[in-house]
C-alpha positions as CSV (number, residue, x, y, z in Angstrom):
1,E,33.1,-33.9,-32.2
2,S,32.1,-34.5,-28.5
3,F,31.9,-31.9,-25.8
4,M,35.1,-33.1,-24.1
5,E,37.0,-33.0,-27.4
6,E,35.7,-29.5,-28.2
7,T,36.5,-28.4,-24.6
8,F,40.1,-29.4,-24.9
9,S,40.7,-28.3,-28.4
10,E,42.5,-25.2,-29.2
11,D,39.1,-23.3,-29.6
12,G,37.8,-24.6,-26.5
13,K,40.8,-23.7,-24.4
14,R,40.9,-20.3,-26.0
15,A,37.2,-19.8,-25.0
16,I,37.8,-21.0,-21.4
17,F,41.0,-18.9,-20.7
18,N,39.4,-15.9,-22.4
19,L,35.9,-15.9,-20.7
20,I,36.7,-17.2,-17.2
21,P,38.5,-14.0,-16.0
22,L,35.5,-12.0,-17.3
23,F,32.9,-14.1,-15.8
24,M,34.6,-14.9,-12.5
25,I,36.5,-11.8,-11.5
26,F,34.9,-8.8,-13.1
27,V,31.3,-9.7,-13.6
28,P,30.9,-10.8,-9.9
29,V,31.8,-7.4,-8.7
30,F,29.0,-5.8,-10.8
31,W,26.5,-8.4,-9.4
32,A,27.7,-7.8,-5.9
33,I,26.7,-4.2,-6.3
34,F,23.7,-4.7,-8.4
35,D,21.9,-7.3,-6.2
36,Q,22.1,-4.7,-3.3
37,T,19.1,-3.0,-4.9
38,G,17.2,-5.7,-3.0
39,S,18.9,-5.2,0.3
40,S,20.9,-2.1,1.3
41,W,18.9,0.0,-1.2
42,V,15.6,-1.1,0.5
43,L,16.9,-0.3,3.9
44,Q,18.1,3.2,2.7
45,T,14.5,3.8,1.3
46,E,13.1,3.2,4.8
47,Q,14.9,6.3,6.0
48,M,13.9,8.6,3.1
49,N,10.8,10.8,2.3
50,R,8.7,8.3,0.3
51,D,6.1,10.7,-0.9
52,F,6.6,10.8,-4.5
53,L,4.4,11.2,-7.7
54,G,1.4,11.8,-5.5
55,K,1.5,8.6,-3.5
56,T,3.5,7.1,-0.5
57,W,5.7,4.4,-1.6
58,L,6.5,1.4,0.6
59,P,10.3,0.5,0.6
60,S,9.8,-2.9,-1.1
61,Q,7.8,-1.2,-3.9
62,V,10.5,1.0,-5.1
63,Q,12.7,-1.7,-6.6
64,A,9.8,-2.7,-8.7
65,V,10.9,0.0,-11.2
66,N,13.9,-1.9,-12.3
67,P,12.1,-4.5,-14.5
68,I,10.0,-1.6,-15.8
69,L,13.1,0.3,-16.6
70,I,14.5,-2.6,-18.3
71,L,11.5,-3.2,-20.6
72,I,11.7,0.7,-21.6
73,G,15.7,0.8,-21.9
74,I,16.5,-2.2,-23.9
75,P,14.7,-0.7,-27.2
76,I,16.1,2.6,-26.4
77,F,19.7,1.3,-26.2
78,T,19.2,-0.9,-29.3
79,Y,17.7,1.6,-31.7
80,V,19.1,4.9,-30.3
81,V,22.1,4.7,-27.8
82,Y,24.0,2.1,-29.7
83,P,23.6,3.4,-33.2
84,L,24.7,7.0,-32.0
85,G,27.5,5.6,-29.9
86,D,28.8,3.8,-32.9
87,K,29.1,7.0,-34.8
88,I,31.5,8.4,-32.2
89,W,33.2,5.3,-31.0
90,K,32.7,1.6,-32.1
91,L,30.8,0.1,-29.2
92,T,32.2,-3.5,-29.0
93,P,30.8,-5.9,-26.5
94,L,33.8,-5.5,-24.2
95,R,33.6,-1.8,-24.4
96,K,29.9,-1.8,-23.6
97,I,30.6,-4.0,-20.6
98,G,33.4,-1.5,-19.4
99,I,31.0,1.5,-19.8
100,G,28.4,-0.5,-17.8
101,F,31.0,-0.9,-15.0
102,V,31.6,2.8,-14.9
103,I,27.9,3.6,-14.8
104,T,27.3,1.0,-12.0
105,A,29.8,2.7,-9.8
106,G,28.1,6.1,-10.5
107,A,24.8,4.5,-9.4
108,F,26.4,3.6,-6.0
109,A,28.2,6.7,-5.8
110,L,24.8,8.4,-5.8
111,S,23.7,6.0,-3.2
112,A,26.6,7.2,-1.0
113,I,25.6,10.8,-1.5
114,I,22.1,10.0,-0.6
115,E,23.2,8.3,2.6
116,S,25.4,11.3,3.5
117,W,22.2,13.5,3.2
118,I,20.3,10.9,5.5
119,V,23.1,11.0,8.1
120,G,23.3,14.6,8.2
121,R,19.5,15.1,8.7
122,S,18.9,12.1,11.0
123,E,19.7,13.8,14.4
124,A,16.7,16.0,14.3
125,V,14.4,13.3,13.0
126,I,15.5,10.8,15.8
127,A,14.9,13.4,18.5
128,Q,11.5,14.1,17.1
129,M,10.6,10.4,17.0
130,W,11.9,9.9,20.4
131,A,9.6,12.4,21.7
132,G,6.8,11.3,19.8
133,L,7.1,7.7,21.4
134,G,7.1,9.3,24.9
135,D,6.1,6.7,27.5
136,A,5.9,3.9,25.1
137,I,9.7,3.6,25.2
138,P,10.7,0.9,27.6
139,A,12.4,2.0,30.7
140,G,16.3,2.2,30.5
141,T,16.3,2.3,26.8
142,A,18.9,4.7,25.5
143,M,17.9,7.1,22.5
144,P,19.7,5.6,19.4
145,T,22.2,7.5,17.2
146,K,21.2,5.9,13.9
147,L,17.9,6.6,12.3
148,S,17.7,2.9,11.3
149,E,17.7,1.9,15.0
150,M,15.1,4.6,15.7
151,L,12.8,3.2,13.0
152,S,13.2,-0.3,14.5
153,I,12.1,0.9,18.0
154,A,9.2,2.7,16.4
155,K,8.0,-0.4,14.6
156,E,8.5,-2.4,17.8
157,Q,6.0,-0.1,19.5
158,G,3.6,-0.8,16.8
159,W,3.9,2.3,14.6
160,T,3.0,1.8,11.1
161,Q,4.4,3.2,7.9
162,T,1.6,6.0,8.0
163,E,2.6,6.9,11.3
164,I,6.3,7.0,10.6
165,A,6.0,9.0,7.3
166,P,5.2,12.5,8.8
167,Y,8.6,12.3,10.6
168,L,10.5,11.7,7.4
169,V,9.4,14.7,5.3
170,D,12.5,16.5,5.7
171,M,14.7,13.5,4.6
172,P,15.9,13.1,1.0
173,S,13.1,12.4,-1.3
174,I,13.0,8.8,-3.0
175,G,13.2,10.7,-6.3
176,W,16.8,10.5,-5.8
177,Q,16.8,6.9,-5.5
178,F,14.7,6.5,-8.5
179,L,17.4,8.4,-10.4
180,A,19.9,5.8,-8.9
181,Y,17.7,3.1,-10.2
182,I,17.7,4.6,-13.8
183,I,21.6,4.8,-13.8
184,M,21.8,1.2,-12.3
185,T,19.5,-0.1,-14.9
186,A,21.6,1.4,-17.6
187,G,24.6,-0.4,-16.2
188,E,22.6,-3.6,-16.1
189,I,21.7,-3.4,-19.8
190,L,25.2,-2.8,-20.9
191,V,26.7,-5.6,-18.5
192,S,24.2,-8.3,-18.0
193,I,22.6,-8.4,-21.5
194,V,25.8,-8.0,-23.3
195,C,27.5,-10.6,-21.1
196,L,24.7,-13.2,-22.1
197,E,25.3,-12.4,-25.8
198,F,29.0,-12.5,-25.4
199,A,28.9,-15.9,-23.6
200,Y,27.0,-17.3,-26.6
201,T,29.0,-15.9,-29.4
202,Q,32.4,-16.4,-28.0
203,S,32.1,-20.0,-27.1
204,P,32.2,-23.1,-29.6
205,K,28.8,-24.6,-30.4
206,K,29.0,-27.5,-27.8
207,M,30.4,-25.3,-25.2
208,K,27.7,-22.6,-25.1
209,S,25.8,-24.0,-22.3
210,F,28.9,-24.6,-20.2
211,I,30.2,-21.0,-20.7
212,M,26.7,-19.7,-19.7
213,G,26.9,-21.8,-16.7
214,V,30.3,-20.1,-15.8
215,Y,28.5,-16.8,-16.2
216,M,25.7,-17.8,-13.8
217,L,28.3,-19.1,-11.5
218,G,29.9,-15.6,-11.6
219,I,26.5,-14.1,-10.6
220,S,26.4,-16.2,-7.4
221,L,30.0,-15.4,-6.6
222,G,28.9,-11.7,-6.4
223,N,26.6,-12.5,-3.5
224,F,29.5,-14.1,-1.8
225,Y,31.4,-11.1,-2.1
226,V,28.9,-9.1,-0.4
227,A,28.3,-11.8,2.4
228,G,32.1,-11.7,2.9
229,V,32.1,-7.9,3.4
230,N,29.2,-8.1,5.7
231,M,30.9,-10.8,7.8
232,I,34.0,-8.7,8.1
233,M,31.8,-5.7,9.2
234,E,30.1,-7.9,11.8
235,A,33.4,-8.9,13.0
236,T,34.9,-5.5,13.2
237,K,32.0,-3.9,15.3
238,D,32.9,-1.8,18.2
239,E,31.0,-1.7,21.6
240,A,28.7,0.9,20.2
241,G,27.9,-1.3,17.3
242,N,29.7,0.9,14.7
243,T,31.7,-0.5,11.8
244,P,34.5,0.9,9.6
245,L,32.1,0.8,6.7
246,D,29.1,2.5,8.5
247,G,26.8,5.0,6.6
248,P,28.1,6.5,3.3
249,T,31.3,4.9,3.6
250,Y,29.8,1.5,2.8
251,Y,28.5,2.8,-0.6
252,W,31.7,4.4,-1.3
253,F,33.6,1.2,-0.7
254,F,31.6,-0.6,-3.2
255,S,31.7,2.2,-5.8
256,G,35.5,2.5,-5.4
257,L,35.8,-1.4,-5.8
258,M,33.9,-1.2,-9.0
259,I,36.2,1.5,-10.4
260,A,39.3,-0.5,-9.3
261,T,37.7,-3.4,-11.0
262,T,37.1,-1.5,-14.2
263,I,40.8,-0.3,-14.3
264,V,41.9,-3.9,-14.1
265,Y,39.3,-4.9,-16.7
266,I,40.6,-2.4,-19.1
267,I,44.1,-4.1,-19.0
268,Y,42.3,-7.4,-19.5
269,T,40.5,-6.2,-22.6
270,Q,43.9,-5.2,-24.3
271,F,44.9,-8.9,-24.3
272,Y,41.5,-10.4,-25.1
273,K,41.7,-12.5,-28.4
274,G,38.8,-14.6,-29.1
275,R,36.5,-15.8,-32.0
276,T,32.9,-15.3,-32.6
277,Y,30.9,-18.5,-33.3
278,I,27.3,-18.5,-34.6
279,Q,25.3,-21.7,-34.6
280,G,23.5,-22.4,-37.8
281,E,19.7,-22.8,-37.7
282,E,19.6,-26.0,-39.8
283,E,22.7,-28.2,-39.2
284,A,23.9,-26.4,-36.0
285,E,27.1,-25.7,-37.8
286,I,29.6,-22.9,-37.0
287,I,29.4,-20.4,-39.9
288,E,31.4,-17.3,-40.6
289,A,30.3,-14.2,-38.8
290,E,31.7,-10.8,-38.2
291,A,33.7,-10.7,-34.9
292,E,32.0,-8.5,-32.4
293,A,34.8,-8.1,-29.9
294,E,37.8,-6.1,-30.5
295,G,40.6,-8.3,-31.7
296,T,38.5,-11.5,-32.4
297,E,38.4,-13.7,-35.6
298,A,35.3,-14.7,-37.2
299,R,34.7,-18.4,-37.5
C-alpha cells in the first residue's frame, strides 16, 4: 500500500482529522509560551537579582538549566511520577498533555507574579541608577519610567553587568525564575515528549513521518502566535511607548490563553477516537498493541 493510498484510507483520514487539531491548534499555544524562555524570560532575568548559589549569573546562562532539568526530569517522570499517577488516575497520553498545559500556564503565572514584584520595586532602583550615572547622561534625556529602559541607558554609557549588579540586590532573586523553569520543564516533559510518542503511535506506518512533520509545523506556528501578539503590541503603543500588555499583563495574557486553550482541549479529547499502531521490527507490519489513548482501538 502506497503513502497516498494509506493517507486517503479510512485509517489515514482518521489519523489526520484526529491529530491535526491537536498539533495545529492546541500544541502551538504551548510552544508560543515555552519558546519565550529564550526571549521574554531572558529580558526579565536582566531586571532581577542574579546572585544565586554563590555566583552571579548572566541572563543568557539561566536558560541553560532547562536541558539539565530535562535530563533529570525524564527518568523521574518515567519511573516515579507516571507509576504513582496511574495508581490514582489512569494517565493516558491525552491526559498527560492536558496536565502539561495546566502546568505550563502555572509557570507563566509565576512569571507574571515575578514581573509584578519587579515593577513594584523598579522606581527606587531607577532613581539610584540615574543618580549613579550623573553627568554621563546625555543632556535632555528624561529619566525613564521602566527599569528595562534604565538598564539600556546604563549599557549605552558603558556599564558592565558587574557595575549594574549592585543596584539590583533588592530586586526579586532569580531563584524564583529557576522555580518557574522547573515548572515549565515539567510541562515540557508532559507535552512535548508525549506528543512525539503520540504522533508515532497514532499514525499508520507510512504516515508516521508525515504526522511528525505536522507536529513540527505546529511548533513553528507557536512562534507565529508570539510574533502576531508582539506586532499588535507595537501597533497599539501610545505616545509614551506603553502598550495594553505591558509588565505583568503580558505574562497573565499568555497564562490565560493557555488555560482557555486547555478548556477547549478537554472538550476535544471527549470526541477523540483513534487507533494505536506499532511498527514491527522485522517486516514493518502493523501489529496489535494496547491502545494508549482513551477511547482508542488497538490495531
